[in-house]
C-alpha positions in Angstrom: -0.4 0.1 0.0 2.7 2.3 1.0 4.6 1.6 -2.5 0.8 1.9 -4.3 0.4 5.6 -2.5 3.9 6.8 -3.5 3.5 5.7 -7.1 0.2 7.1 -7.5 1.6 10.5 -6.0 4.7 10.5 -8.5 1.8 9.8 -11.6 -0.2 12.7 -10.4 2.4 15.0 -10.3 4.0 14.2 -13.6 0.6 14.3 -15.1 0.2 18.1 -13.4 3.9 19.0 -14.5 3.3 17.8 -18.0 0.3 19.5 -18.0 1.9 22.5 -16.9 4.5 22.0 -19.7 1.8 21.8 -22.6 -0.1 24.8 -21.1 2.8 27.2 -21.3 3.9 25.6 -24.1 0.7 26.0 -26.1 0.1 29.6 -24.5 3.8 30.4 -25.9 2.8 29.6 -29.4 -0.4 31.3 -29.2 1.0 34.6 -28.3 3.6 34.5 -30.9 3.0 31.8 -33.3 -1.1 32.2 -33.7 -1.9 35.7 -32.8 0.4 37.7 -34.9 -0.8 36.1 -38.2 -4.3 36.2 -37.0 -3.7 39.7 -36.8 -2.3 40.4 -39.9 -5.1 38.6 -41.5 -7.9 41.0 -39.9 -9.6 44.1 -41.9 -8.9 46.6 -39.2 -12.0 48.6 -41.3 -14.1 45.9 -39.0 -13.2 47.5 -35.8 -12.1 50.6 -36.5 -14.0 53.3 -38.7 -11.6 56.1 -39.9 -13.1 59.7 -39.7 -14.3 60.9 -43.2 -11.3 63.1 -44.9 -12.5 67.1 -45.2 -12.7 68.2 -48.7 -9.4 70.8 -48.7 -11.0 74.3 -49.8 -8.0 76.7 -50.6 -8.9 80.4 -49.9 -9.5 82.5 -53.2 -7.5 85.7 -53.3 -10.2 88.7 -53.7 -9.6 92.1 -54.6 -12.2 95.0 -55.3 -12.0 98.2 -57.5 -13.6 101.7 -57.6 -14.0 103.7 -60.4 -14.9 107.7 -60.8 -15.7 109.9 -63.1 -13.9 113.5 -64.2 -12.0 115.3 -61.1 -11.8 119.0 -61.8 -10.4 120.9 -58.8 -10.1 124.3 -59.7 -12.8 127.2 -60.8 -15.8 127.3 -58.8 -14.6 123.9 -57.0 -11.5 125.9 -55.7 -13.6 129.0 -55.2 -15.9 126.9 -52.9 -13.1 125.6 -51.0 -11.7 128.7 -50.4 -14.3 129.8 -49.2 -15.1 127.0 -46.7 -11.5 127.4 -45.5 -11.1 123.2 -46.2 -9.2 121.6 -48.8 -11.3 118.4 -48.0 -14.6 120.5 -48.8 -15.7 118.4 -52.1 -14.8 115.0 -50.2 -17.1 115.0 -47.7 -19.1 112.2 -48.2 -16.9 109.7 -49.5 -16.6 107.4 -46.5 -17.9 104.3 -48.5 -14.6 104.7 -50.3 -12.9 102.6 -47.7 -14.8 99.8 -48.8 -12.9 99.0 -51.9 -9.0 98.0 -52.2 -8.2 100.3 -54.7 -9.6 103.9 -55.9 -9.1 105.1 -59.4 -10.2 108.5 -61.1 -9.8 110.9 -64.0 -7.7 113.2 -63.0 -9.0 116.5 -65.3 -5.8 118.8 -64.9 -2.6 119.5 -63.7 -1.2 119.7 -59.9 1.0 122.8 -60.2 2.4 125.7 -57.8 1.2 128.3 -60.4 -1.8 130.5 -60.0 -5.1 129.7 -60.9 -6.3 131.7 -63.8 -9.6 129.9 -64.6 -11.9 132.0 -62.6 -11.7 134.9 -65.1 -14.0 135.2 -68.8 -12.9 133.7 -71.7 -10.5 130.9 -72.7 -9.0 131.0 -69.4 -11.8 129.1 -67.7 -11.2 126.2 -69.5 -7.3 126.1 -68.0 -6.8 124.1 -65.0 -4.1 123.8 -62.4 -5.0 122.1 -58.8 -3.2 123.6 -55.6 -1.2 120.8 -54.0 -3.2 121.6 -50.9 -5.6 119.1 -52.6 -2.9 116.5 -52.2 -4.1 115.4 -48.9 -7.2 114.7 -49.5 -6.6 113.0 -53.1 -4.2 110.7 -51.2 -6.6 109.8 -48.5 -9.4 108.6 -50.9 -7.4 107.6 -54.1 -4.3 105.4 -55.0 -4.3 105.7 -58.8 -5.1 108.4 -61.3 -5.5 108.6 -65.3 -3.6 111.6 -66.7 -4.8 110.6 -70.2 -7.0 113.7 -70.8 -7.2 117.0 -72.7 -6.5 119.2 -69.4 -3.2 117.8 -68.1 -1.0 119.9 -70.3 -2.8 123.2 -69.7 0.1 124.6 -68.1 2.6 122.9 -70.6 5.1 120.3 -69.8 6.4 121.9 -67.1 3.0 121.5 -65.2 2.9 117.8 -66.3 6.3 117.1 -64.6 4.4 118.9 -61.6 1.8 116.7 -62.0 3.8 113.3 -61.6 6.2 114.9 -59.0 3.4 115.9 -56.6 1.8 112.2 -56.9 4.7 110.3 -56.5 5.8 112.3 -53.7 2.0 111.6 -52.2 2.6 107.6 -53.0 -0.4 108.1 -55.3 0.3 106.2 -58.8 -0.7 107.1 -62.2 -0.7 106.5 -65.9 -1.6 107.5 -69.5 -0.6 110.4 -71.1 -2.2 113.4 -72.6 0.0 113.1 -75.8 -0.4 109.0 -75.5 3.7 109.2 -74.9 3.8 105.2 -75.3 6.6 105.3 -72.8 3.7 106.1 -70.2 0.5 104.8 -71.7 0.1 101.7 -68.5 0.6 101.3 -64.9 0.3 97.6 -63.3 -0.4 97.0 -59.6 -0.3 94.0 -57.5 -2.5 93.9 -54.2 -3.9 90.8 -52.8 -2.0 88.4 -55.3 -4.0 89.9 -57.9 -2.1 91.7 -60.8 -4.0 94.4 -62.3 -3.0 96.3 -65.5 -4.1 100.0 -66.2 -3.8 101.7 -69.5 -5.2 105.2 -70.6 -6.0 106.6 -74.1 -6.5 110.1 -75.1 -8.9 110.2 -78.1 -8.8 113.5 -78.6 -5.7 114.2 -79.9 -4.5 113.0 -83.6 -2.4 109.3 -82.9 -2.1 107.2 -80.4 -4.6 104.4 -80.6 -2.3 101.9 -82.5 0.0 102.4 -79.5 -2.7 101.9 -77.2 -3.7 98.7 -78.9 0.0 97.4 -78.8 0.4 98.3 -75.5 -2.8 96.3 -74.3 -1.0 93.2 -76.0 2.0 93.9 -74.2 0.9 93.8 -71.0 -2.3 91.3 -71.7 0.2 88.2 -70.5 1.5 90.0 -67.4 -1.6 90.7 -65.8 -4.8 88.9 -64.0 -7.2 91.8 -65.3 -6.9 94.3 -67.4 -8.3 97.9 -67.4 -8.4 100.6 -69.8 -9.6 104.0 -69.5 -9.9 106.4 -72.5 -11.0 110.2 -72.8 -13.4 110.1 -75.6 -16.6 110.5 -77.0 -19.0 113.7 -77.5 -19.7 116.3 -74.5 -23.4 116.1 -73.3 -24.7 113.2 -75.0 -26.8 110.8 -73.0 -28.6 108.6 -75.3 -25.8 107.1 -77.8 -21.8 107.1 -78.5 -20.7 108.0 -82.4 -19.8 105.1 -84.2 -15.7 105.8 -83.9 -16.2 105.6 -80.4 -18.0 102.3 -80.5 -15.5 100.7 -83.1 -12.6 101.6 -81.1 -13.9 100.4 -77.9 -14.8 97.0 -79.7 -11.1 97.0 -80.9 -9.9 97.6 -77.3 -12.0 94.6 -75.9 -10.8 92.0 -78.7 -7.1 93.1 -77.9 -7.3 91.9 -74.7 -9.1 94.6 -72.4 -11.6 93.0 -70.1 -13.2 96.2 -69.1 -13.2 99.8 -70.4 -14.0 102.7 -68.0 -14.5 106.2 -70.3 -14.3 109.4 -69.3 -14.5 113.0 -70.9 -18.5 113.6 -71.9 -19.3 115.0 -68.4 -22.7 112.7 -68.3 -23.4 109.8 -67.9 -23.2 107.1 -71.7 -24.5 103.5 -72.3 -23.1 100.9 -70.9 -22.5 97.8 -73.3 -21.6 94.1 -72.9 -19.6 92.9 -75.6 -18.0 90.0 -76.0 -18.6 89.0 -72.0 -17.1 92.4 -71.4 -18.1 95.6 -70.1 -18.3 98.6 -71.7 -18.8 101.9 -69.4 -18.6 104.7 -72.4 -18.7 107.5 -69.9 -19.3 107.8 -65.9 -20.0 111.3 -66.2 -18.7 113.8 -63.6 -17.2 113.1 -60.0 -15.8 116.3 -58.6 -17.3 119.2 -61.2 -19.1 122.7 -61.3 -21.1 122.2 -63.9 -24.3 123.2 -62.1 -26.4 123.9 -65.1 -28.4 120.5 -66.0 -29.5 117.6 -64.0 -27.2 115.0 -66.4 -24.1 117.1 -65.6 -24.3 117.0 -61.6 -25.0 113.1 -62.2 -22.0 110.4 -62.2 -21.6 106.9 -61.9 -18.9 104.9 -59.4 -18.4 101.9 -61.0 -17.3 98.8 -57.9 -15.6 95.4 -59.6 -14.8 92.4 -57.5 -12.2 90.2 -58.5 -12.2 86.8 -57.1 -8.8 84.3 -57.8 -8.6 80.9 -57.9 -8.2 78.6 -61.6 -9.6 81.7 -63.2 -10.8 85.5 -62.6 -14.2 85.6 -61.8 -15.6 89.2 -62.1 -18.7 91.0 -60.5 -20.0 94.8 -60.9 -21.9 96.7 -58.6 -23.0 100.5 -60.4 -23.1 103.3 -58.0 -25.0 106.5 -59.0 -24.1 109.7 -57.5 -25.3 112.8 -57.3 -23.3 116.3 -57.2 -24.7 119.4 -55.2 -23.9 123.1 -55.9 -20.8 122.9 -53.8 -19.3 120.2 -55.8 -19.5 117.4 -53.3 -20.5 114.3 -54.9 -22.3 111.8 -52.9 -24.1 108.1 -53.1 -27.5 109.1 -54.8 -30.7 108.3 -52.4 -33.1 105.3 -53.7 -35.3 107.3 -55.7 -32.6 109.2 -57.5 -30.9 106.1 -57.6 -33.6 104.3 -59.7 -34.3 107.5 -61.8 -30.4 107.2 -63.5 -30.2 103.3 -63.4 -33.3 103.8 -65.4 -31.9 106.1 -67.9 -28.8 104.2 -68.5 -28.9 102.7 -72.1 -27.8 99.6 -72.4 -26.8 98.8 -76.1 
């Protein structure tokens, strides 16, 4: 019996040891030999659903431009400024200008240190010089001026040089030439990663149109958006433009311009959409002293909004303005605004 008990104990001990051996061996094999291949074969998407990847939308570059009509700061405008004792007098209602990135106008005269002679009688009333005291409000409200018009040379080449020098000292850019000098037709500005080209053309002198077309073709590949501001047309005619102007406008667009902003007639003239581009034949006056008719005391501002992605997207906003007897332009109220818009003849 004693030996029998010993054999049973040894047998049970051996059985326990053998079981333990196989248990730990099997566990080791499962961890190393079985679990890992199983995990490698598993589809983890059955366990974890990854978050959906968000669509990446790159921000688009944006730029807003505001264009005005003719600006004349001599004659009665100058007298009313002196009477008010404030060279900001004609600029009182222009806070909306600060909503735009670039403000562009047609400067209808020279900025010089010469004495004004336009308040007498006769032809001298049409020779304009603007006091350098106007530079402060001009620099506050404007970024760029066209000099391609029939009054920039009123005080000769000295007056033209002074104008350019004064504007440059104030950081105001300019383009265009009263005699269509090919070296001074254009200007390129880049802001908000959008390059805008501007070209001035003076149609009231002989020659220069061919050079203007060549300039359009030259800078077209260099810019995202190209503006041409011609000084042309028949004064005080509101419901039509002459055939010569219309033909030139179409040639300008066909050569690569994106928009035409016309000046000179002192009244609003028709607008036209041609080949998907806008032609504003005349914006009329902006700061002027022609108080003799409703038409000469109304004008347009044109706002252009550019958005640059793969292409340039363009939107327009036409802003009618009125000019009071103190030569102070302001956005028109609702009723007058509708009346002005209704008068615009769209071809």
